[in-house]
N, C-alpha and C positions, 0 to 999 in steps of 0.2 A: 237908509240904504247905504250900504259900505263901497268902495272904489277901491281897485286896483288901478295905479299908475306907472308908468312906464316912461318915466323921462329921459333926456336926452342931450347931452352937450353939443352934440353936431361934430365936426372936425374942426380944430384949434389950431389954426397957423401962428406962426410967429418967426417976422424976419424971413432968413435965410433958413431957418429949420424946418426939417419938415413934418408935415401935418401930423396929431397925432390921430389915433384912432378915435372915431365915438365912443361916450362914457356914459353909459346906463345905470338907472337909480329905478330902482323897483320900490314901491310901498304901497301900505295901506290906509287909507284916511275918510273918513266923512264929509270933508271939505276941501276938494281938490284946488279949488280956484285959490284957497288959502295957503294951503300947502304950499303950494308952486311958487306964490310971492313971497313967502318965507324962505324958500332954499335961492329963488332970483336974489334978494335981499343980503343974500350971507349969512343970516342967524343960524344958521344950521350949519354948526361947525363940519360935518362929515361930507358935506354937500357945496362948501363956501370954494372953495377952490375950482368948480366946474362949472361957474355961474359965467353966462346966463344958462338957463334952461329951460328944455323948451317942452311940452307935453306930445309925446308919439303917441301912446295908445291908452284909452282908460276903458275898464272893463266895470261893470256895475253887477255888486253880489247881493245876497236878500241878507244876509249879516257879518259881523267881525271874524265870528269865528269862522265861516267860509272863506272870506277877505283873507283873511291870515293863512288857510291852508293853499289858495291860490297863489300866496306871496310866496311862502314857500316852495311851489311847484314849481314855479316860474324862477326864484333863484338858483335852485338846482340845475336847472337845464338849462338856464341861462336866457337873457330874455329874447335876443335876436334868434334865436333856434326855437324856443318856445312861440315865437311868432311866426316863422316859418313853417314850423311845425303843424300848426291850428289853422293856417292859412289865412290869417289875419292881416288883411291887405295893408300895411303903413308905408 
């Protein structure tokens, strides 16, 4: 079983600087908890600056090819819009 995950950093506020908007990361994996731990430990260079990450949405699909197609669709539309369009209450 493959999983699609939407991870988010939430809002990040630093001192008197305004809060940065939430940053979303969408990816597919067969081990979501392991993947989340890797992102939060700073092991993945592309998500290192966004720690801590939290799981916002997890979708399960039957195989990797379906996961890859769904990941592409979500990234093309944008994670927030995809969730709103499909009424996936988060």
